[in-house]
C-alpha positions as a LaTeX table, in Angstrom:
\begin{tabular}{lrrr}
\hline
Residue & $x$ (\AA) & $y$ (\AA) & $z$ (\AA) \\
\hline
Met1 & $-16.90$ & 4.14 & 15.63 \\
Asp2 & $-19.74$ & 5.81 & 17.46 \\
Asp3 & $-18.96$ & 9.51 & 17.27 \\
Ala4 & $-19.69$ & 11.61 & 14.17 \\
Gly5 & $-16.06$ & 12.65 & 13.67 \\
Thr6 & $-14.83$ & 9.08 & 13.40 \\
Val7 & $-17.62$ & 8.13 & 11.02 \\
Ala8 & $-16.96$ & 11.20 & 8.85 \\
Ala9 & $-13.21$ & 10.48 & 8.82 \\
Phe10 & $-13.90$ & 6.88 & 7.82 \\
Trp11 & $-16.09$ & 7.87 & 4.88 \\
Ile12 & $-13.70$ & 10.62 & 3.72 \\
Leu13 & $-10.75$ & 8.22 & 3.87 \\
Ala14 & $-12.77$ & 5.52 & 2.11 \\
Ala15 & $-13.70$ & 7.95 & $-0.69$ \\
Ile16 & $-10.07$ & 9.07 & $-1.07$ \\
Thr17 & $-8.85$ & 5.47 & $-1.10$ \\
Val18 & $-11.39$ & 4.22 & $-3.65$ \\
Gly19 & $-11.05$ & 7.35 & $-5.80$ \\
Ser20 & $-7.27$ & 7.12 & $-5.95$ \\
Ala21 & $-7.45$ & 3.37 & $-6.63$ \\
Leu22 & $-9.74$ & 4.06 & $-9.57$ \\
Met23 & $-7.33$ & 6.74 & $-10.80$ \\
Val24 & $-4.49$ & 4.19 & $-10.71$ \\
Val25 & $-6.35$ & 2.24 & $-13.34$ \\
Ala26 & $-7.63$ & 5.25 & $-15.31$ \\
Val27 & $-4.50$ & 7.37 & $-15.86$ \\
Arg28 & $-2.21$ & 6.69 & $-18.82$ \\
Asn29 & 1.06 & 7.92 & $-17.28$ \\
Leu30 & 2.73 & 5.32 & $-15.04$ \\
Ile31 & 4.34 & 7.93 & $-12.76$ \\
His32 & 0.92 & 9.45 & $-12.08$ \\
Ala33 & $-0.45$ & 5.96 & $-11.45$ \\
Val34 & 2.23 & 5.37 & $-8.80$ \\
Val35 & 1.40 & 8.70 & $-7.14$ \\
Phe36 & $-2.27$ & 7.71 & $-6.98$ \\
Leu37 & $-1.21$ & 4.30 & $-5.64$ \\
Ile38 & 0.71 & 6.02 & $-2.83$ \\
Val39 & $-2.40$ & 8.10 & $-2.01$ \\
Ser40 & $-4.43$ & 4.89 & $-1.95$ \\
Phe41 & $-1.91$ & 3.25 & 0.41 \\
Leu42 & $-2.03$ & 6.28 & 2.71 \\
Gly43 & $-5.83$ & 6.19 & 2.67 \\
Ile44 & $-5.75$ & 2.56 & 3.73 \\
Ala45 & $-3.37$ & 3.49 & 6.54 \\
Gly46 & $-5.84$ & 6.17 & 7.63 \\
Leu47 & $-8.61$ & 3.58 & 7.64 \\
Tyr48 & $-6.46$ & 1.39 & 9.89 \\
Val49 & $-5.98$ & 4.35 & 12.25 \\
Ser50 & $-9.75$ & 4.89 & 12.37 \\
Leu51 & $-10.11$ & 1.22 & 13.33 \\
Ser52 & $-7.52$ & 1.60 & 16.15 \\
Ala53 & $-5.01$ & $-0.70$ & 14.46 \\
Asp54 & $-2.01$ & 1.55 & 15.05 \\
Phe55 & 0.77 & $-0.92$ & 14.29 \\
Val56 & $-0.85$ & $-2.08$ & 11.04 \\
Ala57 & $-1.26$ & 1.58 & 10.00 \\
Val58 & 2.41 & 2.36 & 10.64 \\
Thr59 & 3.43 & $-0.81$ & 8.82 \\
Gln60 & 1.22 & 0.19 & 5.88 \\
Val61 & 2.91 & 3.58 & 5.64 \\
Leu62 & 6.47 & 2.26 & 6.03 \\
Ile63 & 6.27 & $-0.80$ & 3.82 \\
Tyr64 & 3.66 & $-0.02$ & 1.18 \\
Ala65 & 3.54 & 3.77 & 0.91 \\
Gly66 & 7.30 & 3.94 & 1.41 \\
Ala67 & 9.29 & 0.91 & 0.31 \\
Ile68 & 7.01 & $-0.71$ & $-2.27$ \\
Ser69 & 6.20 & 2.62 & $-3.93$ \\
Val70 & 9.89 & 3.52 & $-4.18$ \\
Leu71 & 10.60 & 0.08 & $-5.62$ \\
Ile72 & 7.91 & 0.58 & $-8.27$ \\
Leu73 & 9.27 & 4.04 & $-9.09$ \\
Phe74 & 12.79 & 2.63 & $-9.49$ \\
Ala75 & 11.45 & $-0.08$ & $-11.81$ \\
Ile76 & 9.65 & 2.53 & $-13.92$ \\
Met77 & 12.68 & 4.81 & $-14.07$ \\
Leu78 & 14.98 & 1.96 & $-15.12$ \\
Thr79 & 12.77 & 0.93 & $-18.04$ \\
Pro80 & 13.16 & 2.57 & $-21.44$ \\
Arg81 & 11.16 & 5.78 & $-21.94$ \\
Ala82 & 9.06 & 4.23 & $-24.73$ \\
Gly83 & 7.64 & 1.56 & $-22.39$ \\
Arg84 & 6.26 & 3.89 & $-19.71$ \\
Asp85 & 2.75 & 4.51 & $-21.00$ \\
Asn86 & $-0.12$ & 2.11 & $-20.42$ \\
Ala87 & $-0.66$ & 0.49 & $-23.80$ \\
Glu88 & $-3.97$ & $-0.71$ & $-25.17$ \\
Thr89 & $-4.65$ & $-4.39$ & $-24.62$ \\
Phe90 & $-7.09$ & $-6.96$ & $-25.92$ \\
Leu91 & $-7.99$ & $-7.90$ & $-22.32$ \\
Arg92 & $-9.78$ & $-4.59$ & $-21.66$ \\
Leu93 & $-13.31$ & $-5.96$ & $-22.23$ \\
Pro94 & $-12.83$ & $-9.17$ & $-20.17$ \\
Ala95 & $-11.30$ & $-7.09$ & $-17.36$ \\
Leu96 & $-14.27$ & $-4.70$ & $-17.46$ \\
Leu97 & $-16.73$ & $-7.61$ & $-17.33$ \\
Leu98 & $-14.84$ & $-9.16$ & $-14.41$ \\
Ala99 & $-14.80$ & $-5.82$ & $-12.57$ \\
Ile100 & $-18.56$ & $-5.43$ & $-13.05$ \\
Leu101 & $-19.12$ & $-8.99$ & $-11.78$ \\
Val102 & $-16.97$ & $-8.36$ & $-8.71$ \\
Gly103 & $-18.78$ & $-5.05$ & $-8.11$ \\
Phe104 & $-22.19$ & $-6.74$ & $-8.23$ \\
Thr105 & $-20.95$ & $-9.48$ & $-5.89$ \\
Ile106 & $-19.65$ & $-6.93$ & $-3.38$ \\
Gly107 & $-22.92$ & $-5.00$ & $-3.62$ \\
Phe108 & $-24.93$ & $-8.17$ & $-3.02$ \\
Val109 & $-22.84$ & $-9.03$ & 0.04 \\
Ile110 & $-23.21$ & $-5.48$ & 1.39 \\
Leu111 & $-26.98$ & $-5.59$ & 1.07 \\
Glu112 & $-27.56$ & $-9.15$ & 2.25 \\
Ala113 & $-25.08$ & $-9.55$ & 5.11 \\
Asp114 & $-26.01$ & $-9.06$ & 8.75 \\
Trp115 & $-23.80$ & $-6.18$ & 9.88 \\
Ala116 & $-24.60$ & $-6.33$ & 13.60 \\
Ile117 & $-21.78$ & $-5.00$ & 15.75 \\
Ala118 & $-20.70$ & $-7.26$ & 18.60 \\
Asp119 & $-20.06$ & $-5.75$ & 22.02 \\
Arg120 & $-16.37$ & $-5.63$ & 22.68 \\
Ser121 & $-13.86$ & $-3.67$ & 24.70 \\
Ser122 & $-11.65$ & $-1.01$ & 23.15 \\
Phe123 & $-8.44$ & $-1.93$ & 21.38 \\
Glu124 & $-5.16$ & $-2.04$ & 23.23 \\
Glu125 & $-2.04$ & $-0.35$ & 21.91 \\
Thr126 & 0.19 & $-2.90$ & 20.17 \\
Ala127 & 3.00 & $-0.83$ & 18.68 \\
Ser128 & 4.90 & $-0.41$ & 21.95 \\
Ala129 & 4.75 & $-4.14$ & 22.74 \\
Ile130 & 6.02 & $-5.04$ & 19.26 \\
Gly131 & 8.77 & $-2.42$ & 19.53 \\
Glu132 & 9.83 & $-3.80$ & 22.91 \\
Ala133 & 9.99 & $-7.33$ & 21.47 \\
Leu134 & 12.01 & $-6.21$ & 18.41 \\
Leu135 & 14.57 & $-4.38$ & 20.53 \\
Ser136 & 14.92 & $-6.94$ & 23.34 \\
Lys137 & 14.02 & $-10.55$ & 22.58 \\
Tyr138 & 14.34 & $-10.38$ & 18.76 \\
Val139 & 17.15 & $-7.83$ & 18.45 \\
Leu140 & 19.60 & $-10.19$ & 16.68 \\
Pro141 & 17.22 & $-11.29$ & 13.87 \\
Phe142 & 16.10 & $-7.67$ & 13.51 \\
Glu143 & 19.69 & $-6.45$ & 13.08 \\
Ile144 & 20.55 & $-9.29$ & 10.67 \\
Ala145 & 17.54 & $-8.37$ & 8.52 \\
Ser146 & 18.62 & $-4.72$ & 8.61 \\
Val147 & 22.15 & $-5.55$ & 7.43 \\
Leu148 & 20.83 & $-7.85$ & 4.68 \\
Leu149 & 18.52 & $-5.13$ & 3.40 \\
Leu150 & 21.37 & $-2.60$ & 3.44 \\
Val151 & 23.64 & $-4.95$ & 1.47 \\
Ala152 & 20.84 & $-5.64$ & $-1.04$ \\
Met153 & 20.26 & $-1.92$ & $-1.52$ \\
Leu154 & 23.99 & $-1.23$ & $-2.01$ \\
Gly155 & 24.21 & $-4.10$ & $-4.48$ \\
Ala156 & 21.26 & $-2.74$ & $-6.45$ \\
Ile157 & 22.87 & 0.70 & $-6.58$ \\
Leu158 & 26.14 & $-0.78$ & $-7.82$ \\
Leu159 & 24.34 & $-2.80$ & $-10.48$ \\
Val160 & 22.47 & 0.15 & $-11.99$ \\
Arg161 & 25.38 & 2.61 & $-12.09$ \\
Pro162 & 26.13 & 3.40 & $-15.73$ \\
Glu163 & 29.93 & 3.31 & $-15.42$ \\
Gly164 & 30.00 & 0.08 & $-13.44$ \\
Pro165 & 31.74 & $-0.66$ & $-10.12$ \\
Ala166 & 35.27 & $-1.13$ & $-11.51$ \\
Glu167 & 35.51 & 1.99 & $-13.69$ \\
Glu168 & 36.28 & 4.86 & $-11.31$ \\
\hline
\end{tabular}
């Protein structure tokens, strides 16, 4: 991270990620919170790209920004309409105190740690090697996992249909 463009991209992505994570907690509407969570996940993926961790970035987008977010949206949509807003809770003050304590701890670590950068070579591309392994040596477990996920998704669709599987 020596050039100005990479440093600027890192700080912009960090601001987007932290800002959207704060909005997840601040908004009252759960759908908006999930949208901000997706933006936060994508910001984290961008941070991984800026750190040359290409496979972890793609995994972040596919699993978290894609699958987990869709799962959360399905869970919200399947709950009754009355239960979709963030309700007031008695744990607000303890959570605020804990957040302030964690913030001070992180600030202390940032100021007191030795952030010297070790000399190292550049990162190697890992996505192609993992893809080769998944489609050659590990093709059978990969296909079994794919079929199991497909069956689980079809079962979930059949379970949530309002008329049921036998009434067609």
